[in-house]
C-alpha angles and dihedrals in degrees: 000000000000092000091056090047092049091048089049092050091048093050092045094048092049090043092050091049090052092048090055095049092043093052097044101044128084100224104096092116138008125201141171116237122171095350090306128107114231131180136197141194133183094283110030143013125218135209121186108303100000143058128204134193118253102256098181117082099221115179100231093052090050093048092047091048092049095048091046091051093046090051090050092053093045091048092047093048090046090052091052092048090043092053089048089053091047095054096038095244103187102212116105094029090164093080134042108251093199092059093041091052091051092052093047088052091052091046087051091050090049092051097047089044091054090047090051092046095049093047093045097047094050097041095050090046097043108031094031087065099036102045128036099200110048135121141174116265139213098280089057094049087050088060093055092048088052088056092057093044095049089047093052091046091059092046090052091050094047089051089050090049091050091050090049094043097047096065091046091052092049094049092054093059 
């Protein structure tokens, strides 16, 4: 049980770090415009030598930002509850902290998956037609890796919950 919880905390910790870096950095997409390479993130876009804040409130950026922030919060709260379950912190005895942490990791995975799907869909449809030479960059890739890590942390915590739950069920019979 503890090895699953430790693996889940490891995956969630790395996933949360990747979510923070992915959300905060400006390398979601790179493109060539007028013989210059430019890059953009969720908050800023950069031309050679200077970065500017996105002034337009474009719905897909707002949705991607919101889903990434919600994913960060769910993952962080899941880590806190997961640590409490790992060290047998006795507050909140009314609910199973292992199960709650697993659910929060799955919620985090769902939110980051929504963010990545929204960004991917709009970017491919819009920039694919507007610019000939563009590509997704490393911040975007970190977001997809965070999807996988938060999913596996949820799986690990659900496995730990099932291992903890099975002996309890067999004793009650």
